[in-house]
C-alpha positions in Angstrom: -7.2 -7.9 -28.9 -3.5 -8.8 -29.5 -1.2 -11.6 -29.2 2.5 -12.1 -29.4 5.1 -14.7 -29.1 8.2 -13.9 -27.3 10.5 -16.8 -26.8 8.2 -19.7 -25.4 5.6 -17.5 -24.0 2.5 -16.0 -25.5 1.5 -12.4 -24.3 -2.1 -11.8 -24.7 -4.0 -8.5 -24.3 -7.7 -8.6 -23.7 -10.1 -5.7 -24.5 -10.0 -4.2 -20.9 -6.1 -3.5 -21.0 -5.0 -6.6 -19.0 -2.0 -8.6 -20.5 -1.8 -12.5 -19.8 1.2 -14.8 -20.4 0.6 -18.4 -21.6 3.3 -21.1 -22.3 3.8 -21.6 -26.0 2.6 -25.5 -25.4 0.3 -25.0 -22.6 -3.3 -23.7 -21.9 -2.4 -22.2 -18.3 -2.2 -18.5 -18.3 -1.5 -15.8 -15.6 -2.3 -12.1 -15.4 0.9 -10.3 -16.1 0.0 -6.6 -16.0 -3.3 -4.6 -15.6 -3.4 -1.3 -17.4 -6.0 1.1 -15.9 -5.8 3.7 -18.3 -7.8 2.0 -20.9 -7.0 -0.4 -23.7 -3.6 -1.2 -24.9 -3.3 -0.3 -28.4 0.2 -2.0 -29.2 3.0 -3.8 -27.2 6.5 -4.8 -28.1 8.3 -7.1 -25.9 12.2 -7.6 -25.8 13.4 -10.9 -27.1 16.1 -11.2 -24.7 15.0 -9.3 -21.4 11.9 -9.1 -19.5 11.1 -5.6 -20.8 8.1 -4.5 -22.8 7.0 -1.2 -24.3 3.3 -0.3 -24.9 1.1 2.6 -25.9 -2.4 2.9 -24.4 -5.6 4.3 -26.0 -4.9 7.4 -24.1 -1.6 7.8 -26.0 0.5 7.0 -22.9 3.8 5.1 -23.5 5.0 2.8 -20.9 8.4 0.9 -20.5 8.1 -1.8 -17.9 9.3 -5.2 -16.6 6.7 -7.8 -17.0 8.3 -10.2 -14.5 8.6 -7.8 -11.6 5.6 -5.7 -12.7 7.5 -2.5 -12.4 6.9 0.5 -14.7 10.3 2.2 -15.7 9.0 5.0 -17.6 5.6 6.5 -18.5 
């Protein structure tokens, strides 16, 4: 559904709302976050912190730490 490069990591969103990270020069990936509200329509990652903002199919906006897997705001 979507892929962005943040530093040396790719962040990949599948069609079911899961987000994975993968090293820029690697084929090893890890699940970072699982959104259960439906698919994620857009995501923006901070270039200097472990924060991202996303908007879901249902219109919900989330701000979260993708390393600690904590949601700060929704």
